[in-house]
C-alpha positions as CSV (number, residue, x, y, z in Angstrom):
1,M,3.9,-41.5,7.4
2,S,6.3,-38.6,8.0
3,D,5.9,-34.9,7.3
4,D,7.0,-35.3,3.7
5,V,7.3,-38.9,2.7
6,I,5.5,-42.2,3.0
7,P,7.4,-45.6,2.9
8,S,6.7,-47.4,-0.4
9,G,7.1,-50.9,1.0
10,I,9.3,-51.8,-1.9
11,A,12.8,-53.0,-0.8
12,G,15.4,-50.6,-2.1
13,L,12.9,-48.2,-3.7
14,D,12.9,-45.7,-0.8
15,V,16.7,-45.5,-1.2
16,L,16.3,-44.4,-4.8
17,L,13.5,-42.0,-3.9
18,G,15.5,-40.2,-1.2
19,G,13.5,-41.6,1.7
20,G,10.1,-42.6,0.4
21,L,7.2,-41.6,-1.8
22,P,6.7,-37.8,-1.5
23,R,3.3,-36.8,-0.1
24,R,0.9,-34.9,-2.3
25,Q,2.9,-35.8,-5.5
26,S,2.0,-37.7,-8.6
27,I,4.4,-40.1,-10.2
28,V,4.3,-41.9,-13.6
29,V,5.7,-45.4,-13.6
30,T,6.6,-46.2,-17.2
31,G,7.9,-49.2,-19.0
32,E,7.2,-51.6,-21.8
33,P,4.7,-54.5,-21.3
34,G,6.1,-57.1,-18.8
35,S,8.5,-54.7,-17.1
36,G,6.6,-55.0,-13.8
37,K,4.6,-51.8,-13.5
38,T,1.4,-53.3,-12.2
39,I,3.3,-55.5,-9.7
40,L,5.3,-52.5,-8.4
41,C,2.3,-50.2,-8.0
42,S,0.0,-53.0,-6.6
43,Q,2.7,-53.9,-4.0
44,I,2.9,-50.3,-2.9
45,A,-0.9,-50.3,-2.6
46,F,-0.9,-53.3,-0.4
47,S,1.9,-51.8,1.7
48,F,-0.3,-48.7,2.2
49,A,-3.3,-50.8,3.1
50,A,-1.3,-52.9,5.6
51,R,-0.6,-49.7,7.5
52,G,-4.3,-48.7,7.5
53,L,-4.0,-46.1,4.7
54,P,-6.9,-46.2,2.3
55,V,-6.0,-46.9,-1.4
56,L,-8.1,-46.3,-4.6
57,V,-7.2,-48.4,-7.6
58,A,-8.7,-47.1,-10.9
59,T,-8.4,-49.3,-13.9
60,V,-9.0,-48.2,-17.6
61,T,-8.9,-50.9,-20.3
62,S,-5.7,-52.7,-19.3
63,E,-7.4,-55.7,-17.6
64,P,-10.6,-56.5,-15.6
65,H,-10.4,-56.2,-11.8
66,D,-10.8,-60.0,-11.3
67,K,-8.0,-60.8,-13.7
68,M,-5.7,-58.3,-12.1
69,V,-6.5,-59.6,-8.5
70,S,-6.0,-63.2,-9.7
71,A,-2.6,-62.4,-11.0
72,L,-1.6,-60.7,-7.7
73,R,-2.5,-63.7,-5.6
74,A,0.8,-65.4,-6.4
75,F,2.8,-62.8,-4.5
76,D,3.5,-62.8,-0.8
77,F,2.3,-59.2,-0.4
78,F,-1.2,-60.0,-1.5
79,D,-3.8,-59.9,1.3
80,Q,-7.4,-60.8,0.4
81,S,-8.7,-59.2,3.6
82,R,-7.7,-55.7,2.4
83,L,-9.8,-55.8,-0.7
84,G,-13.0,-53.8,-0.3
85,E,-11.7,-52.4,3.0
86,E,-8.5,-50.4,2.7
87,I,-8.2,-51.2,-1.1
88,F,-11.1,-50.1,-3.3
89,F,-11.3,-50.8,-7.0
90,L,-13.2,-48.9,-9.6
91,S,-13.4,-48.7,-13.3
92,A,-12.8,-45.2,-14.8
93,Y,-13.6,-46.2,-18.3
94,P,-17.2,-45.1,-18.4
95,W,-16.3,-41.6,-17.2
96,M,-13.4,-41.4,-19.6
97,K,-15.7,-42.0,-22.6
98,K,-17.6,-38.9,-21.5
99,S,-15.0,-36.3,-20.8
100,A,-11.7,-35.5,-19.1
101,K,-13.5,-33.1,-16.7
102,E,-16.0,-35.8,-15.5
103,T,-13.2,-38.3,-15.1
104,R,-11.1,-35.9,-13.0
105,E,-14.2,-35.0,-10.9
106,M,-15.1,-38.6,-10.4
107,L,-11.6,-39.6,-9.2
108,S,-11.2,-36.5,-7.0
109,S,-14.6,-37.2,-5.4
110,A,-13.7,-40.9,-4.8
111,V,-10.4,-39.9,-3.2
112,R,-12.1,-37.4,-0.8
113,E,-14.9,-39.8,0.1
114,R,-12.7,-42.7,1.0
115,G,-9.9,-40.5,2.5
116,A,-7.5,-42.2,0.1
117,K,-3.8,-41.7,0.7
118,L,-2.9,-43.4,-2.6
119,L,-4.5,-43.3,-6.0
120,F,-3.2,-45.9,-8.5
121,I,-4.4,-45.3,-12.1
122,D,-3.5,-48.4,-14.2
123,G,-3.1,-47.6,-17.9
124,L,-2.5,-44.0,-18.8
125,R,-1.7,-44.9,-22.4
126,S,-5.2,-46.2,-22.8
127,I,-6.4,-42.7,-21.7
128,R,-4.2,-41.1,-24.3
129,D,-5.4,-43.5,-27.1
130,L,-9.0,-42.9,-26.1
131,W,-8.9,-39.1,-26.0
132,Q,-6.4,-38.4,-28.8
133,N,-6.0,-34.9,-27.5
134,E,-2.7,-33.6,-26.1
135,S,-4.2,-30.5,-24.4
136,M,-7.0,-32.4,-22.8
137,L,-4.6,-35.0,-21.3
138,R,-2.3,-32.2,-20.0
139,E,-5.2,-30.3,-18.4
140,F,-6.6,-33.6,-16.9
141,L,-3.2,-34.4,-15.3
142,Y,-2.7,-30.9,-14.0
143,D,-6.1,-30.7,-12.4
144,L,-5.8,-34.2,-10.9
145,N,-2.4,-33.2,-9.4
146,V,-4.0,-30.2,-7.8
147,A,-6.9,-32.3,-6.4
148,L,-4.5,-35.0,-5.1
149,S,-2.3,-32.4,-3.4
150,A,-5.3,-30.9,-1.7
151,A,-6.4,-34.3,-0.4
152,D,-2.9,-35.2,0.8
153,C,-2.9,-38.2,-1.6
154,V,-0.1,-39.8,-3.6
155,G,-0.8,-40.5,-7.3
156,L,0.7,-43.5,-9.1
157,I,0.0,-43.7,-12.8
158,S,1.3,-46.5,-15.0
159,T,1.9,-46.2,-18.7
160,E,3.4,-48.4,-21.4
161,Y,6.2,-46.4,-22.9
162,P,9.9,-46.7,-22.9
163,L,11.5,-43.8,-21.1
164,S,12.8,-42.1,-24.2
165,R,9.3,-42.0,-25.7
166,L,7.6,-40.8,-22.5
167,L,10.0,-37.8,-22.2
168,E,8.6,-36.5,-25.5
169,L,5.1,-36.5,-24.1
170,P,3.3,-33.9,-21.8
171,E,2.9,-36.6,-19.1
172,A,6.6,-36.3,-18.3
173,T,6.5,-32.5,-17.5
174,T,3.0,-32.4,-15.9
175,V,3.7,-35.0,-13.2
176,D,6.1,-34.6,-10.2
177,G,8.1,-37.8,-10.7
178,V,9.0,-40.4,-13.3
179,I,10.0,-44.0,-12.5
180,S,11.2,-46.1,-15.4
181,L,11.2,-49.9,-15.5
182,S,13.1,-51.7,-18.3
183,T,15.0,-54.8,-19.2
184,I,18.4,-55.2,-20.8
185,A,19.8,-58.2,-22.7
186,D,23.1,-60.0,-22.0
187,S,23.7,-63.0,-24.2
188,A,20.8,-65.4,-23.5
189,R,19.7,-63.5,-20.3
190,R,17.6,-60.5,-19.6
191,F,17.9,-58.3,-16.6
192,R,15.4,-55.9,-15.0
193,R,16.3,-52.3,-14.2
194,A,14.6,-49.5,-12.3
195,E,15.4,-45.8,-12.6
196,V,14.1,-42.7,-10.9
197,H,14.4,-40.3,-13.8
198,K,12.7,-37.3,-12.1
199,L,11.4,-36.5,-8.7
200,R,10.5,-32.9,-7.7
201,G,12.2,-31.5,-4.6
202,R,13.9,-34.8,-3.6
203,A,17.6,-35.7,-3.7
204,H,17.0,-39.1,-5.4
205,K,19.5,-41.6,-6.7
206,S,20.0,-41.3,-10.4
207,G,20.9,-44.0,-13.0
208,A,19.7,-47.6,-13.5
209,H,19.6,-50.1,-10.6
210,V,19.0,-53.8,-10.4
211,A,15.3,-54.8,-10.1
212,L,14.0,-58.2,-9.3
213,I,10.6,-59.9,-9.3
214,D,10.1,-63.1,-7.2
215,N,7.5,-64.6,-4.9
216,G,7.9,-61.7,-2.5
217,G,7.1,-59.3,-5.3
218,F,9.2,-56.4,-6.6
219,R,12.5,-55.3,-5.1
220,I,15.3,-53.1,-6.0
221,I,19.1,-53.5,-5.3
222,P,20.6,-50.0,-5.5
223,R,23.7,-49.8,-7.6
224,L,26.6,-50.3,-5.2
225,E,28.5,-47.2,-6.3
226,S,25.5,-45.0,-5.5
227,V,25.2,-46.1,-1.8
228,A,28.9,-46.7,-0.8
229,E,29.9,-44.3,1.9
230,P,33.7,-43.8,2.6
231,A,34.7,-44.0,6.2
232,D,36.7,-41.0,7.5
233,R,39.5,-42.9,9.3
234,A,43.3,-43.2,9.0
235,I,44.3,-46.1,6.8
236,P,46.0,-48.4,7.7
237,P,45.3,-48.7,11.5
238,A,48.2,-49.9,13.7
239,Q,46.6,-53.3,14.4
240,R,47.7,-56.2,12.2
241,L,45.6,-59.4,11.5
242,S,47.7,-62.6,11.3
243,F,47.5,-65.5,8.9
244,G,48.7,-67.8,11.6
245,L,51.8,-68.4,9.6
246,R,54.9,-67.2,11.3
247,E,57.0,-66.7,8.2
248,L,54.3,-65.0,6.1
249,D,53.3,-62.7,9.0
250,A,57.0,-61.7,9.3
251,L,57.0,-60.6,5.6
252,L,53.9,-58.6,6.4
253,S,55.3,-57.0,9.6
254,G,52.9,-58.9,11.7
255,G,50.0,-59.4,9.2
256,V,47.7,-57.3,7.0
257,P,46.5,-54.0,8.4
258,R,43.0,-54.2,10.0
259,N,40.2,-53.0,7.8
260,S,42.3,-53.3,4.7
261,A,41.7,-55.3,1.5
262,T,44.1,-57.9,0.3
263,L,44.3,-59.6,-3.1
264,V,45.9,-63.1,-3.3
265,A,46.5,-63.8,-7.0
266,G,48.0,-66.9,-8.5
267,S,47.5,-69.7,-10.9
268,T,45.1,-72.6,-10.4
269,G,46.1,-75.1,-7.8
270,V,49.0,-72.9,-6.4
271,G,47.4,-72.5,-2.9
272,K,45.2,-69.4,-2.9
273,T,42.2,-71.0,-1.2
274,L,44.4,-72.8,1.3
275,L,46.0,-69.5,2.2
276,S,42.6,-67.8,2.6
277,V,41.5,-70.7,4.9
278,H,44.6,-70.1,7.1
279,F,43.4,-66.5,7.3
280,A,39.9,-67.6,8.4
281,A,41.3,-70.1,10.9
282,A,43.6,-67.5,12.4
283,G,40.7,-65.2,12.8
284,A,38.7,-67.9,14.6
285,A,41.6,-68.6,16.9
286,A,41.6,-64.9,17.8
287,G,37.8,-64.9,18.5
288,E,37.0,-63.0,15.3
289,R,34.0,-63.9,13.1
290,T,34.9,-64.8,9.6
291,L,32.7,-65.3,6.5
292,I,34.0,-67.3,3.6
293,F,32.0,-66.5,0.5
294,S,32.8,-69.1,-2.2
295,F,31.8,-69.0,-5.8
296,F,33.2,-72.3,-7.0
297,E,33.6,-74.7,-4.0
298,P,30.8,-75.9,-1.7
299,P,31.4,-75.7,2.1
300,L,32.2,-79.5,2.5
301,N,34.9,-79.3,-0.1
302,I,36.6,-76.3,1.7
303,I,36.3,-78.0,5.1
304,E,37.8,-81.3,3.7
305,R,40.6,-79.5,1.9
306,A,41.5,-77.7,5.1
307,R,41.4,-80.9,7.1
308,R,44.0,-82.5,4.8
309,V,46.6,-79.9,5.8
310,G,45.8,-80.0,9.5
311,L,43.2,-77.2,9.7
312,E,40.0,-78.2,11.4
313,L,37.3,-75.6,10.5
314,Q,34.3,-77.5,11.8
315,P,34.8,-76.6,15.5
316,A,35.0,-73.0,14.6
317,I,31.9,-73.3,12.4
318,D,30.1,-75.0,15.3
319,K,31.0,-72.0,17.6
320,G,29.8,-69.5,15.0
321,L,33.2,-68.1,14.4
322,V,33.5,-69.3,10.7
323,E,30.6,-69.3,8.2
324,I,30.9,-70.6,4.7
325,E,28.4,-69.5,2.0
326,Y,28.4,-71.0,-1.5
327,H,26.9,-69.1,-4.4
328,P,27.9,-70.3,-7.9
329,P,27.9,-67.4,-10.4
330,L,24.7,-68.4,-12.3
331,E,21.9,-65.9,-12.8
332,W,22.7,-63.6,-9.9
333,E,24.0,-60.1,-10.7
334,A,27.0,-58.5,-9.0
335,D,24.9,-55.9,-7.0
336,T,22.6,-58.7,-5.7
337,V,25.6,-60.8,-4.7
338,V,27.3,-58.0,-2.9
339,A,24.0,-57.0,-1.2
340,R,23.9,-60.5,0.2
341,I,27.5,-60.3,1.4
342,L,27.0,-57.0,3.1
343,Q,23.8,-58.2,4.7
344,R,25.6,-61.2,6.2
345,V,28.5,-58.9,7.4
346,R,26.1,-56.7,9.2
347,E,23.9,-59.4,10.6
348,Q,26.7,-61.6,11.9
349,K,29.1,-58.8,12.8
350,I,31.8,-60.2,10.6
351,H,35.5,-59.1,11.3
352,R,37.2,-61.0,8.4
353,L,35.8,-61.7,5.0
354,V,37.2,-64.1,2.4
355,V,35.9,-63.9,-1.2
356,D,37.0,-66.9,-3.2
357,S,37.3,-65.9,-5.9
358,I,36.6,-62.5,-7.4
359,V,36.5,-64.1,-10.9
360,G,33.1,-65.4,-9.9
361,L,32.1,-61.8,-8.9
362,E,33.6,-60.4,-12.1
363,Q,31.5,-62.8,-14.2
364,T,28.2,-61.4,-12.6
365,I,29.0,-57.8,-13.6
366,V,26.7,-57.2,-16.7
367,D,28.2,-53.9,-17.6
368,K,32.0,-54.6,-17.7
369,E,32.8,-51.0,-18.0
370,R,31.8,-50.4,-14.3
371,A,34.0,-53.1,-12.9
372,A,36.7,-50.7,-11.6
373,S,34.2,-48.4,-9.9
374,F,32.2,-51.4,-8.6
375,F,35.2,-53.0,-6.9
376,N,36.3,-49.7,-5.4
377,A,32.8,-49.2,-4.0
378,L,32.9,-52.7,-2.6
379,V,36.2,-52.1,-0.8
380,V,35.0,-48.8,0.5
381,S,31.8,-50.4,1.9
382,L,33.7,-53.2,3.6
383,R,36.2,-50.8,5.1
384,G,33.3,-48.7,6.5
385,L,32.0,-51.8,8.2
386,D,35.4,-52.4,9.9
387,V,35.9,-55.6,7.9
388,T,39.3,-56.9,6.9
389,T,38.9,-58.5,3.5
390,L,41.0,-61.1,1.6
391,M,40.1,-61.9,-2.0
392,T,41.6,-64.5,-4.3
393,K,42.1,-64.2,-8.1
394,E,43.2,-66.7,-10.7
395,V,45.9,-65.7,-13.2
396,S,45.6,-67.2,-16.7
397,K,48.8,-69.3,-16.9
398,L,50.5,-71.8,-14.7
399,A,53.9,-70.5,-15.9
400,G,55.0,-68.0,-18.5
401,P,56.8,-64.7,-18.9
402,E,53.7,-62.4,-18.6
403,L,53.1,-60.6,-15.4
404,D,50.2,-58.3,-16.3
405,F,47.3,-57.4,-14.0
406,S,45.8,-54.7,-16.1
407,D,42.7,-56.8,-16.6
408,T,42.1,-56.9,-12.8
409,P,40.2,-53.8,-11.9
410,I,40.4,-54.4,-8.2
411,T,44.2,-53.9,-8.0
412,V,43.6,-50.2,-7.8
413,A,41.2,-50.5,-4.9
414,I,43.1,-53.0,-2.7
415,E,45.8,-52.0,-0.2
416,N,47.8,-55.3,-0.2
417,F,48.8,-57.6,-3.0
418,I,50.3,-61.1,-2.5
419,F,51.3,-63.0,-5.6
420,L,51.6,-66.8,-5.7
421,R,53.1,-68.6,-8.7
422,F,54.5,-71.8,-10.1
423,V,58.0,-71.5,-11.4
424,E,59.8,-74.1,-13.5
425,L,63.5,-74.7,-12.7
426,R,65.6,-77.6,-13.7
427,G,62.6,-79.6,-14.8
428,R,60.7,-79.2,-11.6
429,L,57.8,-76.9,-10.6
430,H,58.3,-74.8,-7.4
431,R,55.8,-72.7,-5.6
432,I,56.9,-69.1,-4.9
433,L,55.3,-66.0,-3.3
434,S,56.0,-62.4,-3.1
435,V,54.3,-59.4,-1.4
436,L,54.0,-57.0,-4.3
437,K,52.2,-54.2,-2.5
438,M,51.3,-53.0,1.0
439,R,50.0,-49.4,0.9
440,D,51.6,-47.2,3.6
441,S,53.1,-50.2,5.3
442,I,56.5,-51.7,5.8
443,Y,56.9,-55.2,4.2
444,D,59.5,-57.6,3.0
445,G,59.5,-57.9,-0.8
446,D,61.8,-61.0,-1.0
447,V,60.7,-63.8,-3.3
448,R,60.1,-66.9,-1.1
449,E,59.5,-70.5,-2.0
450,F,56.7,-72.2,-0.1
451,T,55.4,-75.7,0.3
452,I,52.0,-77.3,1.0
453,A,52.1,-80.5,3.1
454,Q,50.1,-82.2,5.7
455,S,51.3,-79.6,8.2
456,G,49.8,-76.9,6.0
457,F,51.2,-73.8,4.2
458,K,55.0,-73.3,5.0
459,V,57.0,-70.3,3.7
460,L,60.7,-71.1,3.2
461,A,63.9,-69.0,3.0
462,P,64.4,-66.3,0.3
463,V,65.3,-67.7,-3.1
464,S,68.7,-66.4,-4.1
465,S,69.9,-69.1,-6.6
466,A,67.6,-68.1,-9.5
467,E,66.3,-65.0,-11.2
468,G,63.2,-64.3,-13.3
469,L,61.1,-66.1,-10.7
470,L,58.0,-63.9,-10.9
471,T,57.8,-64.5,-14.7
472,G,57.4,-68.2,-14.1
473,M,60.5,-68.9,-16.2
474,A,63.4,-68.9,-13.7
475,R,67.1,-68.8,-14.7
476,A,69.5,-70.5,-12.3
477,V,72.3,-68.4,-10.9
478,G,73.5,-71.0,-8.3
479,T,73.3,-74.7,-7.6
480,S,69.7,-75.0,-6.4
481,V,66.7,-73.1,-5.0
482,A,66.2,-73.0,-1.2
483,P,65.9,-76.5,0.1
484,E,62.5,-77.5,1.4
485,G,62.3,-76.9,5.1
486,A,65.2,-74.4,5.1
487,R,63.2,-72.1,7.4
488,T,60.7,-73.5,9.9
């Protein structure tokens, strides 16, 4: 406990609350049945109890004590030894059938007698339905708030209303805070959300945030845009990070600037993943830790593909210089995925990050309208952690006249853009690359052919015998494109 807040024990909730549960305040936790209200409040109760803070749980008509306790046994936070000791259950229903005054006096007396630091009332809607009296309910909540404040006790009160309905009722104005739990539908899936709608005297995080319930209980992943903090430093720094490819590094004036974000875009099979593996291997050779976060290829596939072109990743993996994580874009949401990435970056002190590919990350964004702000927050967060990031992105066609990246929100956030493409010329497909963008940096914008062989990724001389290369539909202006191996 601090002077003004108490940790809730819910991962992510204290960030939303601006530090923790405010002492001497009452908070309504609202949401439709099944949204997780009882789990959230019970987990907070066990967190208080684990720190030796007495808790009083008052039930109304929602469910019997034994049934409630039985349902909580499935979660890791449940501790049988706390029941009857730090956590005390009572039924408030008999007093509520008498009057609001007797109910308030009973609860206030129980809080004082046990020295409770948390009062959890499960089922405010049942109280409303029982009394059928707006002024009585308002007076009860006001008097209870005064009593809890005097006893230095936090009040948690659950009720079964969607937020829009609660805001029309006196409960919303009488209590100090409102936490809303809800679910949203996306195709065949449903996702949980948590929102701190109101909290007196606290600079809380607004808006909806990802909520999860698993064996550990209730946890919240704050929306990335709400927690990203821009670093106050000059961009780009003088130091460059190499790909370990002499010709490509020369195009980039030595490599990509440290702490910058680079997008490698290209069609399927053109060599994006291989180029990102070169970037990781170059980092390992320089003694820098690299995390490869893959959405579509398991680690063994990446290791084997690298071995075929002469890149041995396993020794670097054994030394802890390269780590490969594989997370197919299934039921995870984007904020959850990125929270995992940032956690690994902090824990392992990662210098280089490869995300292969951001299509997998884009697929996990439920609200597509926030894609641009989400990716900008991701780049800002990684830059603040002193991470140099490389991301890959598939373009829709192997070859064709279109060259439009308007559907790629991250292009606004990244500093560097390398484009790889297949181009058809005289009945044969060639691989070409070009550096389209390096913010505040000198770079060579020549279109280069490159090859992939057993010796790896090799950049050749500038292509001067054809035009229209970046469209994928080249037109010859000479006799041939640059011969393979023209520059070694």
